[in-house]
N, C-alpha and C positions, 0 to 999 in steps of 0.2 A: 774766675776770668770771664766765663760765659754768662754768668749771673749779672755782672756789671754791664756787659754788652747788651743783654736783653732788658735791663732795667734802665739803661741810659745814664748810670751813675758815673761812668767814666769810659774812656776809650780803651780798646784792647792794644796791646803792644803788638804790631803786625809781626815783627821778628819771632816773638814767642809763639804766636799761633801758626806761623809757618813752620817753626821747629816742630811743633806737636804734630803737624800734618805731614811731617817728612818732606817738606817742600823747600826748594832753594830760597835763600834769604837776600838775594839781591833786590835793589830798589824797584826794578821793573816787575820782578815777579811778586814782590809784597804788594805793589799797587794793584796788580791783576788779582791776587788772592782776596784783598779786602773788596774789590769790585765785585767779585763772584759771590762773596758772602752776603754783601749788601743786597745783591740781585735775589739770593735765596731767601733772605728775609722778607723781601717784597712780593715773592711769588705767592698767589692765591691758590694755585692748585697743588695737589699731592703729587708724589712721585719725585724721581731724580731727574735733575736738569742735566742731561747727558751732553748738552751743548758745552757745558764747562769743560768736560774731558777733551772735546774737540779743540776748543780754544787753547787750553793748555797744552795740548800736543802740538799745535801750531806755534806756540810760543816757544817751546823747546827746539823745534826744528829751525826755527828763524835764527837761533844762535848759531847755527852751522848748517845752512841749507845745502852746501856743496853746489859744485857746478861741473857741467860736462860740456866738452866742445862739440860742434857739429860733426867733426871728423870722428871722434870717439863714438858717437852715437850711430854713425854710418857703419863703423867697424863691428859694432854689436849687432846692428841688423843683418849685415852679410854673414855674420857667424850664425846667427839664428836661421836665416834662409838654408845654409848648408846643413845644419843640425836637423832642421825639419825634413830634409831629403833623406838623410841617413836613417832618421827615426821611422820614416814611412816604409823603409825597406825592412824594419824590424818588426813592426806591428801594424795592423790595420785599424787598431783602435782609434777613434776620434780623428781620422785623417782630415776631416773636413773642419776641425775646431779652428777658432779665431787664431790669428797671427799673434805673435809675441808682442806685447806692449813694453815701452821703455818709459818708466815712471821716475819722477823725482821723489825726494823724500817726503815732500808735502803731499803729492798726488797719491803716494802709497798710504799715508795717514787717512786721507779723505776716503780712499776706497776700502779700507780695512776696519776703521774704528767702529762701524756698526756691529761687526762680528765680535770684536773685543768687548764691547758693551753688553751684547746678548750673553757672552760667556760669564761676565762679571756681575751681572743684575742681581741674580739671587744672593751673592755674598754682600752686595752693596745694600740690599734691603734688609739682610739679616744684621749687618753692622749697625745700620741707622736705628733699627728697632731696639737692639740691645743697649745702644748708647742712650737712647731716649729713656728707656726703662731704668737703667742705672742711675742717671742723673736725677730722675725723678725721686728715686728711692733714696739717694744719699744727699740731696740737697738740704740745706738747713731749713727749719721750719719756717722761718720768715720768708723763704723763697719758694715755698710749696704752691702757694696761691699763684704766684706768677708763672711758674712751670706748669700748672695745671692748664692754663690758657694758651701754652706755647708749645704744645706737642707737635703741631704741624711745623712750627718754625725750626724746632729741634731736629725733626726729621729731614727737613730741607737743608739745613746746615750741615748735618752729618752726611747726607747724601752727596751735597756739593763737594765736601772735603774729600770723600772718597772718589768721586768722578774726576776731581782734579789730580789726585794721586794716580789714577788710571791713566789720565791724559800725559802726566809726567812720564810714566813708564812707556807708553805707546810712542811718544815723542823720542825717547831713547832708543826704542826698537827701530825706529825708522833709520837711525845711523848705523845699525848692526845688519840689517836684512839685506840679502842679495837678491832673493827671488820670492815670488808669492807662495812657493811650496815649502819654504825654509822650515816651517814649524810643524809640518804634518797636517795642520788643520787647513780646511778649504777656505782660507780667508777671502779669496777673490772668486766671485761666481762666473763661470764660463769664459774665463780668460787666463792666459799666461803672462807673466810680467817679469822684468828684471829691472834692478836699480843700478844703472851704469856706474854711478858715482861710488856706490859700495863695492861693485864688481871690481872696480879699478883697485880700491884698497885691499881687497883680498888677493888679487893677482900680484900686486907689488910685493906682497910678503912671501911670495914662493919664487923659486928659481926655476920657473917654467915660462915658456913663451906665452904672452898674454893672449895671443889669438887661439891657442889651445884651450885656455881657461875659458874664454868666451864661448867657444864651441860647445865644450862639456857642459858648462852651466846652462847654455840654452837648451841643450838636449834634454837635460834633466827636468828643467821647469816645463818644457813643452809635453814631455811624457807624463808629468804630474797633471797638467791641465788636460790633456787628452783623456786620461783615465776618468776624471770626474766629469768631462764632457760625455763620454761614452756611458758610464754608469750614473745615470741621472739620480738615482736613489741613494748614492753613497754620500753625497754632501749632507743631506738632511739626516742621514743615519749617523754620521760623525757628530754633527752638531746637536743632535738630540741626546746622545750619549753624554756630551759634554754637559749640557743643560741638566740632565738627570743626575749627574755627579754633584754639579754646584747646588741644586736644589736641596740636597742632603746635608749641606754644610750648615752648622749652627755655631753661633759665636760662644765662646767660653765665657759664660756670664759671671762666673766667680772670679775669673782673672780680670774682667772688665771691671767688676766692683772693686777689686782690690786697687786697681789703677784710679778709679773714681774717688776712693777714700784717701789714698796718698798723693793725688795729683798736685803737683806744685808748679804753677804757671811760670815762675822764675827758672824752672829746671824741667823743661818737657822731654829730656832725653829718654826717660822710661817709656813714656806714651809713644814716642816716635819709633823706638826700638820694637815695641810691641806690634806696632802697625806694619813696619817694615820686615819683621822677622816672621810674621804669620803666627805669633804667639797666641793671638786671640782665637785662632781657628783650632778646635780640639783634634785628637787623633781621629783617624778615618773610622767610620761604622763598618761592620761586616759587609752591608750592603754597598757602601761606597768602595770597598776594597774589591768586591766582585765586578761592579761596574768599571772601576778604572782598569782592572785586569782585561776585561773584554775590549775597552777602548784602546789599551796599549797594543793588544794584539791586532786590532783592525788597522792602527797606524802603522805597526810593523809590517803587515801585509801589504798596506799601500806603498810604504817607502821601499820595501824589498822588492815588489814588482818594479818600481820606478828605477831602483838601483840595477836590477838585472837587466831591464830593457835598454838603460842607458849605457850599460857595460858593452852590449851587443852593438848599439848604434855608433858608439865612438870607437869601435875597434881599430880604426885608422890612426888614432891619435897616439903618438909614442908615449906621452906622458899620462894617459888616462888613469893608470892605477895610482899614481901619485896624487893627481887631483881627487880622485875618489876617496882615497884614504884621509886626505886633508877634511873633506866635506864630512866624512863619517866621525872623525874626532870633533870637529866643530859641533855637529849634531849632538853628539854624545855629552858634551860638557855644557853647551849652551853659553851665551853671553851674559854679562851682568844684567842687562835689562830683561832678558828672558827669565832669569832666576828672579828677578824683582816682581815680575808678573806672577810667577808660580807662587811666591810667598804671599803676595797681595791677595789673591783669590783662592789659595789653598790647592791649586792644580798645577802640577809640574809633570808633564808627559815626556818620558823618554821611551823611544822604541827599543827597549832592552834587548830584543830578540831580532834586531834589525839584520844582522849578518846570517842568522839562522832563516829568516823569512826569505832573504835573497838567495839562499842555497836552495830553499824549498822551490822557489820559482824556476830556478836553473834546472833542477832535478825534472820538474813537470814538463819544461819546454823539451828538454831531451828525449822524454818519453813520449809525448803526444803531439809536439809542435806548437808554434806560437798562437795559431788560430784557435785551436782546441783549449790551450791554456787560458786564453783570454775569455772564453766563454764563462768562466768561473765569476766574471764580473757582471753577467747579464742580469742577475736578480740576486737578492739578499739571501735567499736559503741556499744558494749554491757556494756561498763564501767559506773558505777553509776556516778551521779554528786552530787553537794551540796545540792540539793533539795531532793535527795534520802537518803542522810545522815540524813536529817532532818525528812524524813518519808519514812521508808523502805518498806511501804505497796505496793507501786507501783511496786517496783522491785520484791517483792514476788509474786504478782498477775501475773506479766509477766512470772516469772520462772515457776509458777504453771500451767498458761495458756499454756506454752510451753509443759509441761508434758501431759496435756489433748489433745493438738493438736497432739502430737505423737500418743496417743491411737486411735484418730479418723483416722489418716493416715493408722494406721495398719488395723483398721476396713474396711476402704475403699478399701485397697489393697486386703484383703481377699474377698470382694465382687467382685472385677475385676478378681481375680484368679478363683472364682467360675464360673463366667460368661464365662471366657475362657475355662474352662474345659467343661462346658456345650455345648459350641459351637463345641468344638472338637468331642463330643459324639454324636451329632446330625446326622441323616441318611442322606447320600449324595443325592441330588435330581435326579429323574428319568431321563434317557437319552431320547431324541426325537426318536420316532418310523420312521418318515419319513426321509429318506436319501435324500439329495438335488440332484436335477436333474443335472447330469454332463454336459448335454448340454445346461442348461438354461443360462449358462453365469454368474450365481450369485455365489457370494463366499459362502461358508458354514459359518453359524454362529459359533463363537468361543465357543469351549467346555468348560463347567463350571465344 
């Protein structure tokens, strides 16, 4: 199929190509797919055309952009204002953070897709490299010369197909996402955000007054944004860990070669299933397992803190526990689009210890108070780890010891100040009676 396309011997059936890429096969989508591939063939620079993912995500959103009335937006704003007041009573962290923004599905795509791309880029490059190598190795002899001069084209086409798959998934995520912190990742930098159209859909499925859902969701999202606003190092820490994990992903070349040998353009189901199921991504390496464990612990600590703070801030809401349980279940299972992203890039993070992490933060709060508790976010080396979640006593002892040390420092400083004052009040030593002989040739001793 690709050989004919590159050699100009005949056209590709767009429906078959869309099927191989796991893309929808409606006429508008097929036209967009062919336009993107033609643009990939015409590109002279190397690298992945990530604008393809943005355009594809926008196309998915436009099929169901959703709409929100001005009255509904005003209701969410009022809920957010009340949530912010309650949150400020609970923690001083990030009190000056930016206000909560209300985003449409398209605005959410535009704001977050750079982070999705950053997380996906290592996998996209690996797939593109492996696909190019496999096709060159298994192409018929008569096609070898043509493929030898088409490496850049192959990479561009492979990268574009991956970028469009990513855009397809992100467009679907826009229909499932309620808040900027839904996934644990810091998708939005320095801001809090809700998607009112999706918030309404969630609230409609609950037998809970919608105003309570709005307040609770606003409080949780503001807590998440305030934490990242306060701990400026945390966003880079999380995204660097994701990148470290993704850069360790290598495509299963043997499996890809099997697909290349048996690929039937008239029946692309096997290739589509391999791409969608993540079958081309081999099992995790020991290094990846370790990185993923650290990342999951970090995400659990972040979301556990957010849950604990939100629980306290929303204590006035009669249905707060029901809303919290719904969100936990939703987070634990993930939606179809979130699962699709996990299989696409080989990274599906679940804060498996979310309940334990939330309990850890409650225990620390009871022992030392909110202000001392929140000091654990001041710098990376203060961060608790998995062992601390199991047994908070070590962290509590450290925090209480830090307070005692501060008192000792103050007492020592007072002693030093007293000694300095006493020295300043002591009488000056008497001056010597004998003047030095001017003719002795000896220097006078220095005056004290």
